[in-house]
C-alpha positions as CSV (number, residue, x, y, z in Angstrom):
1,M,-1.2,-2.7,10.9
2,I,2.0,-3.1,13.0
3,E,1.6,-2.0,16.6
4,I,4.5,-1.4,19.0
5,E,4.2,-0.3,22.6
6,V,7.2,0.9,24.2
7,K,7.4,1.6,28.1
8,G,10.0,4.3,29.1
9,K,10.4,8.1,29.2
10,P,10.0,9.4,25.6
11,K,12.8,11.9,24.9
12,A,13.0,14.8,22.2
13,W,15.5,15.0,19.4
14,A,18.8,16.2,20.8
15,N,21.3,15.8,17.9
16,N,23.7,13.9,20.1
17,E,24.8,10.4,20.8
18,K,24.7,10.9,24.7
19,G,22.0,10.9,27.3
20,E,18.3,10.2,27.5
21,E,17.7,10.5,23.9
22,V,19.9,7.4,23.1
23,K,18.3,5.3,26.0
24,W,14.9,6.1,24.4
25,R,16.0,5.1,21.0
26,E,17.6,1.9,22.5
27,M,14.2,1.0,24.0
28,I,12.4,1.4,20.9
29,R,15.0,-0.6,18.9
30,D,14.9,-3.4,21.5
31,K,11.2,-3.6,21.4
32,I,11.2,-3.7,17.5
33,R,13.9,-6.4,17.6
34,K,12.1,-8.6,20.2
35,D,8.8,-8.3,18.3
36,L,10.7,-9.4,15.0
37,E,12.3,-12.2,16.5
38,E,8.9,-13.3,17.9
39,G,7.4,-13.0,14.5
40,K,4.8,-10.6,15.6
41,Y,5.4,-8.7,12.2
42,T,8.3,-8.5,9.6
43,K,10.5,-5.8,8.5
44,I,9.0,-3.3,6.0
45,K,10.5,-3.9,2.5
46,K,12.0,-1.0,0.4
47,N,9.7,1.3,-1.6
48,T,6.8,0.9,0.7
49,K,4.7,4.0,1.6
50,L,3.8,4.4,5.2
51,K,1.2,5.9,7.5
52,I,2.5,6.2,11.1
53,E,0.7,7.1,14.2
54,V,2.7,7.8,17.6
55,I,0.8,8.4,20.8
56,F,3.4,9.7,23.5
57,Y,2.3,8.8,26.9
58,L,3.5,11.5,29.4
59,N,2.9,12.3,33.0
60,G,2.8,15.6,34.9
61,K,4.0,18.8,33.6
62,R,6.0,16.9,30.7
63,I,2.8,16.8,28.8
64,D,2.6,20.6,28.5
65,N,6.4,21.1,27.9
66,S,7.0,18.5,25.3
67,D,7.0,19.5,21.6
68,L,5.4,16.6,19.5
69,D,7.6,17.5,16.5
70,N,10.8,16.9,18.5
71,L,9.5,13.8,20.5
72,A,8.7,12.3,16.9
73,K,12.2,12.5,15.5
74,P,13.9,9.9,17.4
75,V,10.9,7.5,16.8
76,M,10.9,8.2,13.2
77,D,14.9,7.7,12.8
78,T,14.8,4.5,14.9
79,I,12.0,3.1,12.7
80,C,13.4,4.2,9.4
81,Q,16.7,4.6,7.6
82,I,18.4,7.8,7.6
83,R,20.2,9.1,4.4
84,Q,23.0,10.7,6.3
85,S,23.0,9.7,10.0
86,H,25.2,11.6,12.6
87,F,24.8,8.3,14.7
88,K,27.9,6.2,14.8
89,D,25.7,3.5,16.2
90,K,23.8,2.3,13.1
91,S,21.8,-0.1,15.1
92,L,19.8,2.8,16.3
93,I,18.4,3.7,12.7
94,G,16.2,1.8,10.2
95,N,15.0,-1.0,12.7
96,L,11.4,-1.5,10.9
97,S,11.7,0.1,7.5
98,E,14.5,-0.3,4.8
99,D,13.5,3.2,3.6
100,D,13.9,6.7,5.2
101,D,11.2,8.5,6.4
102,G,10.4,10.2,2.8
103,K,8.3,7.3,2.5
104,V,6.1,8.3,5.3
105,F,3.0,9.8,3.5
106,E,0.9,10.3,6.7
107,L,2.1,11.1,10.2
108,I,-0.3,11.4,13.2
109,L,1.2,12.5,16.5
110,K,-0.6,12.8,19.7
111,K,0.0,13.3,23.5
112,E,-1.9,11.6,26.2
113,E,-1.4,12.1,29.9
114,R,-0.6,8.8,31.7
115,E,1.1,7.8,35.0
116,T,3.2,5.4,33.2
117,E,5.3,7.0,30.3
118,G,6.0,5.5,27.0
119,A,4.6,5.5,23.5
120,L,2.3,3.6,21.2
121,I,3.6,3.3,17.7
122,R,1.2,2.1,14.8
123,V,2.4,1.6,11.2
124,W,0.3,0.7,8.2
125,E,1.5,0.0,4.7
126,L,-0.3,2.1,2.1
127,S,-0.9,0.8,-1.4
């Protein structure tokens, strides 16, 4: 299992290359790159089926006003490749898996109230 903990304000999918979603995706990308450089895990090879769990840590009223499906998209697109990306900055996609998220066979999403916001991302390779 790969475990990635990202501190920062989780942002929902916004279909643009500006603002908070990009900052959130950069935080995820940077954490994955740092972990890869430190040898904590290796990039997932092509044609690997995955199980992914994401626990979003949210504070205050954000926990009630944040849609899990919209929070998940930036995480998934930063981890996995995208067939047709609208992002010009290709460093924001496919940072952990060489496949698109069609290889995700199980997805678990949760929200927890925490004072310090962020996300815990767990990835398993399925046989």
